Backbone as numpy.savetxt, mean C-alpha at the origin, in Angstrom:
# Nx Ny Nz CAx CAy CAz Cx Cy Cz
8.38 -4.01 -5.39 9.52 -3.64 -4.60 10.39 -4.89 -4.45
11.36 -5.08 -5.29 12.33 -6.16 -5.27 11.73 -7.53 -4.99
10.53 -7.79 -5.50 9.86 -9.09 -5.39 9.62 -9.52 -3.94
9.36 -8.58 -3.07 9.16 -8.89 -1.65 7.95 -9.78 -1.43
6.86 -9.53 -2.14 5.67 -10.35 -1.95 5.92 -11.79 -2.37
6.64 -11.99 -3.45 6.97 -13.35 -3.89 7.86 -14.07 -2.90
8.85 -13.36 -2.37 9.75 -13.97 -1.38 8.99 -14.34 -0.11
8.10 -13.46 0.33 7.31 -13.74 1.53 6.34 -14.89 1.27
5.76 -14.94 0.07 4.84 -16.02 -0.27 5.56 -17.36 -0.30
6.77 -17.37 -0.84 7.54 -18.61 -0.85 7.84 -19.10 0.57
8.14 -18.16 1.46 8.47 -18.53 2.85 7.25 -18.98 3.63
6.07 -18.45 3.31 4.88 -18.71 4.11 3.86 -19.61 3.40
4.20 -20.10 2.22 3.24 -20.86 1.42 2.79 -22.16 2.06
1.50 -22.40 2.00 0.91 -23.65 2.48 0.49 -24.49 1.28
-0.11 -23.84 0.28 -0.61 -24.54 -0.88 -0.47 -23.66 -2.11
-0.02 -24.24 -3.22 0.12 -23.53 -4.48 -0.66 -24.32 -5.54
-1.51 -23.63 -6.30 -2.32 -24.28 -7.32 -2.38 -23.41 -8.57
-2.71 -24.04 -9.68 -2.99 -23.32 -10.91 -4.49 -23.45 -11.17
-5.20 -22.33 -11.12 -6.63 -22.34 -11.36 -6.91 -22.48 -12.85
-7.97 -23.17 -13.19 -8.38 -23.39 -14.58 -7.28 -24.01 -15.42
-6.55 -24.94 -14.84 -5.42 -25.57 -15.53 -5.86 -26.33 -16.79
-7.08 -26.82 -16.82 -7.54 -27.58 -17.98 -8.07 -26.68 -19.09
-8.13 -25.39 -18.84 -8.65 -24.44 -19.85 -7.49 -23.75 -20.56
-7.80 -22.83 -21.43 -6.79 -22.13 -22.22 -5.92 -21.21 -21.35
-4.77 -20.81 -21.88 -3.82 -20.00 -21.11 -4.36 -18.63 -20.70
-5.36 -18.13 -21.40 -5.89 -16.81 -21.08 -6.63 -16.79 -19.74
-7.14 -17.91 -19.30 -7.92 -17.94 -18.06 -7.20 -18.66 -16.92
-6.02 -19.19 -17.17 -5.26 -19.84 -16.11 -4.70 -18.80 -15.16
-4.60 -19.17 -13.90 -4.03 -18.23 -12.94 -3.50 -18.94 -11.72
-2.33 -18.52 -11.26 -1.78 -19.15 -10.06 -2.52 -18.70 -8.80
-2.61 -19.59 -7.85 -3.21 -19.27 -6.57 -2.29 -19.82 -5.49
-2.05 -19.00 -4.49 -1.20 -19.42 -3.38 -1.91 -19.12 -2.07
-1.84 -20.06 -1.17 -2.41 -19.87 0.16 -1.23 -19.78 1.13
-1.25 -18.73 1.97 -0.15 -18.48 2.89 -0.58 -18.59 4.34
0.38 -18.90 5.18 0.18 -18.77 6.61 0.28 -17.29 6.93
-0.82 -16.71 7.41 -0.90 -15.25 7.59 0.18 -14.72 8.53
0.41 -15.41 9.62 1.37 -14.96 10.63 2.80 -14.96 10.06
3.15 -16.04 9.37 4.50 -16.14 8.79 4.68 -15.11 7.68
3.64 -14.93 6.84 3.72 -13.95 5.75 3.95 -12.55 6.31
3.18 -12.18 7.34 3.32 -10.85 7.94 4.72 -10.66 8.52
5.23 -11.66 9.24 6.57 -11.56 9.82 7.64 -11.41 8.74
7.52 -12.21 7.68 8.52 -12.17 6.61 8.49 -10.84 5.86
7.29 -10.29 5.60 7.19 -8.99 4.93 7.81 -7.90 5.80
7.56 -7.94 7.10 8.15 -6.94 7.99 9.67 -7.05 7.99
10.20 -8.27 7.96 11.66 -8.45 7.90 12.23 -7.90 6.60
11.58 -8.21 5.49 12.07 -7.74 4.19 12.03 -6.22 4.09
10.95 -5.61 4.54 10.83 -4.16 4.46 11.79 -3.46 5.41
12.01 -4.03 6.59 12.94 -3.44 7.56 14.37 -3.45 7.03
14.67 -4.36 6.11 16.03 -4.47 5.58 16.29 -3.53 4.40
15.28 -2.80 3.95 15.45 -1.89 2.80 16.15 -0.62 3.29
17.34 -0.30 2.72 18.04 0.90 3.15 17.27 2.17 2.77
17.18 3.11 3.69 16.54 4.38 3.44 15.02 4.37 3.58
14.44 3.22 3.92 12.99 3.13 4.07 12.64 3.20 5.55
11.81 4.18 5.90 11.33 4.29 7.27 9.85 3.98 7.28
9.45 3.02 8.08 8.05 2.64 8.18 7.49 3.31 9.42
6.45 4.12 9.22 5.85 4.87 10.32 4.42 4.38 10.48
4.06 4.00 11.68 2.72 3.53 11.99 2.05 4.58 12.86
0.89 5.06 12.44 0.21 6.06 13.23 -1.12 6.45 12.62
-1.93 7.11 13.42 -3.23 7.59 12.95 -3.05 8.92 12.22
-3.58 9.00 11.02 -3.49 10.23 10.23 -4.60 11.18 10.66
-4.20 12.41 10.99 -5.18 13.42 11.38 -5.43 14.44 10.29
-4.50 14.57 9.34 -4.66 15.55 8.27 -3.88 15.07 7.04
-4.49 15.23 5.88 -3.83 14.89 4.62 -3.40 16.19 3.97
-2.12 16.30 3.65 -1.57 17.50 3.04 -1.59 17.32 1.52
-2.33 18.18 0.83 -2.52 18.03 -0.61 -1.69 19.04 -1.39
-1.35 18.66 -2.60 -0.64 19.54 -3.53 -1.35 19.43 -4.87
-1.60 20.53 -5.51 -2.26 20.49 -6.81 -3.63 21.10 -6.73
-4.64 20.38 -7.18 -6.02 20.85 -7.21 -6.51 21.10 -5.79
-6.74 22.34 -5.45 -7.15 22.69 -4.09 -8.65 23.02 -4.01
-9.41 22.63 -5.03 -10.85 22.86 -5.02 -11.48 21.94 -3.98
-12.06 22.51 -2.94 -12.60 21.72 -1.84 -13.89 21.00 -2.23
-14.47 21.33 -3.38 -15.70 20.68 -3.79 -15.45 19.40 -4.57
-14.21 19.13 -4.90 -13.90 17.91 -5.64 -13.23 16.92 -4.72
-13.13 15.73 -5.18 -12.52 14.66 -4.39 -11.03 14.96 -4.19
-10.51 14.88 -2.96 -9.10 15.14 -2.73 -8.16 14.22 -3.50
-8.65 13.07 -3.96 -7.79 12.15 -4.70 -7.39 12.72 -6.05
-8.07 13.80 -6.52 -7.69 14.44 -7.78 -6.45 15.30 -7.58
-6.07 15.54 -6.35 -4.85 16.25 -6.03 -3.76 15.23 -5.73
-2.55 15.69 -5.65 -1.45 14.81 -5.23 -1.35 14.86 -3.72
-1.09 13.73 -3.12 -0.85 13.71 -1.69 0.60 14.09 -1.47
0.81 15.20 -0.79 2.16 15.68 -0.54 2.68 15.20 0.81
1.79 14.76 1.66 2.21 14.28 2.97 1.03 14.08 3.88
1.30 13.67 5.09 0.26 13.49 6.10 0.76 14.00 7.44
-0.19 14.38 8.28 0.10 14.77 9.66 -0.45 13.67 10.54
0.37 13.17 11.45 -0.05 12.09 12.35 -0.55 12.65 13.67
-1.31 11.84 14.39 -1.85 12.24 15.69 -0.72 12.58 16.66
0.44 11.98 16.49 1.57 12.24 17.36 2.21 13.61 17.10
1.78 14.28 16.02 2.35 15.58 15.65 3.43 15.46 14.59
3.86 14.26 14.30 4.88 14.05 13.27 4.26 14.20 11.89
4.99 14.85 10.98 4.52 14.95 9.60 5.40 14.07 8.73
4.79 13.44 7.77 5.50 12.57 6.83 5.29 13.14 5.44
6.35 13.34 4.69 6.22 13.94 3.37 6.34 12.94 2.24
6.60 11.72 2.52 6.68 10.69 1.50 5.65 9.63 1.89
4.57 9.52 1.12 3.45 8.69 1.52 3.16 7.64 0.46
2.95 6.42 0.87 2.48 5.37 -0.01 1.12 4.94 0.51
0.05 5.44 -0.10 -1.30 5.07 0.36 -1.54 3.57 0.19
-2.24 2.98 1.12 -2.46 1.54 1.07 -3.94 1.18 1.08
-4.81 2.09 0.70 -6.22 1.76 0.71 -7.06 2.92 0.25
-8.15 3.15 0.96 -9.07 4.22 0.60 -8.93 5.37 1.58
-9.29 6.54 1.10 -9.22 7.76 1.89 -10.65 8.24 2.10
-11.07 8.41 3.35 -12.42 8.86 3.64 -12.34 10.29 4.17
-12.83 11.25 3.38 -12.79 12.65 3.78 -14.13 13.29 3.45
-14.72 13.98 4.40 -15.93 14.78 4.21 -17.03 14.02 3.48
-17.35 12.85 3.98 -18.44 12.03 3.43 -18.23 11.60 1.98
-16.99 11.63 1.51 -16.70 11.15 0.15 -15.65 10.06 0.27
-15.80 9.04 -0.53 -14.81 7.99 -0.59 -13.94 8.23 -1.81
-12.66 8.36 -1.61 -11.73 8.62 -2.71 -10.75 7.47 -2.77
-10.65 6.85 -3.92 -9.72 5.75 -4.06 -8.35 6.32 -4.41
-7.37 6.02 -3.61 -6.02 6.53 -3.80 -5.21 5.41 -4.43
-4.66 5.67 -5.61 -4.01 4.59 -6.36 -2.53 4.84 -6.64
-2.03 6.03 -6.37 -0.64 6.31 -6.67 0.10 6.79 -5.45
1.37 6.51 -5.41 2.21 7.02 -4.35 2.72 8.41 -4.75
2.83 9.28 -3.81 3.34 10.63 -4.07 4.71 10.75 -3.41
5.71 10.98 -4.20 7.07 11.05 -3.67 7.59 12.49 -3.74
6.73 13.45 -3.60 7.07 14.86 -3.76 7.54 15.46 -2.44
8.65 16.18 -2.48 9.11 16.91 -1.29 8.31 18.19 -1.18
7.91 18.56 0.02 7.15 19.80 0.21 8.08 20.97 0.30
Protein backbone atom coordinates (compact mmCIF):
# COMPACT_ATOMS: atom_id res chain seq x y z
CA UNK A 1 0.00 0.00 0.00
CA UNK A 2 1.98 2.99 -1.33
CA UNK A 3 5.16 1.88 0.52
CA UNK A 4 3.67 2.72 3.93
CA UNK A 5 5.78 0.16 5.77
CA UNK A 6 8.99 1.53 4.26
CA UNK A 7 8.04 5.11 5.12
CA UNK A 8 7.19 4.13 8.69
CA UNK A 9 10.43 2.12 8.98
CA UNK A 10 12.46 5.09 7.80
CA UNK A 11 10.79 7.32 10.39
CA UNK A 12 11.17 4.86 13.27
CA UNK A 13 14.45 3.15 12.38
CA UNK A 14 17.01 2.58 15.11
CA UNK A 15 19.41 0.26 13.29
CA UNK A 16 19.73 -0.92 9.68
CA UNK A 17 21.97 -3.86 8.71
CA UNK A 18 22.61 -6.20 5.82
CA UNK A 19 22.60 -9.80 7.02
CA UNK A 20 25.12 -12.21 5.47
CA UNK A 21 26.88 -9.32 3.74
CA UNK A 22 30.05 -11.39 3.25
CA UNK A 23 28.15 -14.17 1.47
CA UNK A 24 26.60 -14.37 -1.99
CA UNK A 25 23.69 -12.16 -3.07
CA UNK A 26 21.19 -15.02 -2.80
CA UNK A 27 21.45 -15.12 1.00
CA UNK A 28 21.90 -11.43 1.77
CA UNK A 29 18.99 -9.69 3.39
CA UNK A 30 18.28 -6.30 4.90
CA UNK A 31 17.33 -6.07 8.54
CA UNK A 32 15.85 -3.04 10.23
CA UNK A 33 15.14 -2.48 13.90
CA UNK A 34 12.40 0.03 14.70
CA UNK A 35 11.17 1.91 17.70
CA UNK A 36 7.83 0.15 18.18
CA UNK A 37 5.96 3.19 19.51
CA UNK A 38 7.12 5.51 16.72
CA UNK A 39 6.46 2.86 14.04
CA UNK A 40 2.90 2.31 15.30
CA UNK A 41 2.19 6.06 15.42
CA UNK A 42 3.60 6.64 11.93
CA UNK A 43 1.63 3.72 10.41
CA UNK A 44 -1.58 5.04 11.97
CA UNK A 45 -0.86 8.51 10.53
CA UNK A 46 -0.17 7.12 7.06
CA UNK A 47 -3.26 4.92 7.02
CA UNK A 48 -5.51 7.69 8.37
CA UNK A 49 -4.41 9.87 5.44
CA UNK A 50 -5.57 7.37 2.78
CA UNK A 51 -8.73 8.71 1.10
CA UNK A 52 -11.69 6.34 1.22
CA UNK A 53 -10.12 4.03 3.82
CA UNK A 54 -12.07 3.50 7.02
CA UNK A 55 -10.29 1.66 9.81
CA UNK A 56 -12.70 -0.12 12.13
CA UNK A 57 -11.52 -1.62 15.41
CA UNK A 58 -13.79 -4.15 17.07
CA UNK A 59 -14.41 -7.71 18.16
CA UNK A 60 -15.70 -9.95 15.38
CA UNK A 61 -18.69 -12.03 16.39
CA UNK A 62 -19.52 -13.59 13.01
CA UNK A 63 -17.69 -14.12 9.73
CA UNK A 64 -19.88 -13.75 6.64
CA UNK A 65 -18.78 -16.21 3.95
CA UNK A 66 -19.38 -16.32 0.21
CA UNK A 67 -18.67 -19.34 -1.95
CA UNK A 68 -18.11 -22.81 -0.50
CA UNK A 69 -20.75 -23.17 2.20
CA UNK A 70 -19.83 -26.72 3.23
CA UNK A 71 -19.68 -26.53 7.02
CA UNK A 72 -17.40 -29.57 7.20
CA UNK A 73 -14.54 -27.81 5.45
CA UNK A 74 -12.35 -25.00 6.61
CA UNK A 75 -14.08 -21.61 6.17
CA UNK A 76 -10.87 -20.24 4.62
CA UNK A 77 -11.78 -22.19 1.44
CA UNK A 78 -14.64 -19.73 1.04
CA UNK A 79 -14.30 -16.03 0.37
CA UNK A 80 -14.78 -13.71 3.29
CA UNK A 81 -17.58 -11.40 2.26
CA UNK A 82 -17.67 -9.46 5.50
CA UNK A 83 -17.79 -9.58 9.27
CA UNK A 84 -20.27 -8.73 11.99
CA UNK A 85 -18.86 -6.84 14.97
CA UNK A 86 -19.93 -7.07 18.61
CA UNK A 87 -21.23 -3.51 18.30
CA UNK A 88 -23.73 -4.71 15.67
CA UNK A 89 -21.93 -2.98 12.81
CA UNK A 90 -21.27 -5.07 9.71
CA UNK A 91 -18.25 -4.53 7.51
CA UNK A 92 -18.30 -5.78 3.93
CA UNK A 93 -14.73 -5.00 2.95
CA UNK A 94 -12.31 -7.02 5.06
CA UNK A 95 -8.54 -7.29 5.09
CA UNK A 96 -7.68 -10.23 7.35
CA UNK A 97 -4.54 -9.69 9.39
CA UNK A 98 -3.87 -13.10 10.90
CA UNK A 99 -5.50 -16.41 11.62
CA UNK A 100 -9.16 -17.27 11.90
CA UNK A 101 -10.21 -19.66 14.67
CA UNK A 102 -13.61 -21.24 14.03
CA UNK A 103 -15.09 -24.48 15.42
CA UNK A 104 -11.83 -25.95 16.71
CA UNK A 105 -10.11 -25.48 13.33
CA UNK A 106 -7.33 -23.06 12.55
CA UNK A 107 -7.69 -21.54 9.10
CA UNK A 108 -4.97 -19.37 7.69
CA UNK A 109 -6.49 -16.40 5.88
CA UNK A 110 -4.15 -15.05 3.23
CA UNK A 111 -6.23 -12.93 0.87
CA UNK A 112 -8.31 -9.83 1.21
CA UNK A 113 -11.90 -10.04 -0.01
CA UNK A 114 -13.15 -6.87 -1.64
CA UNK A 115 -16.55 -8.24 -2.65
CA UNK A 116 -19.75 -6.25 -2.11
CA UNK A 117 -22.55 -8.33 -0.61
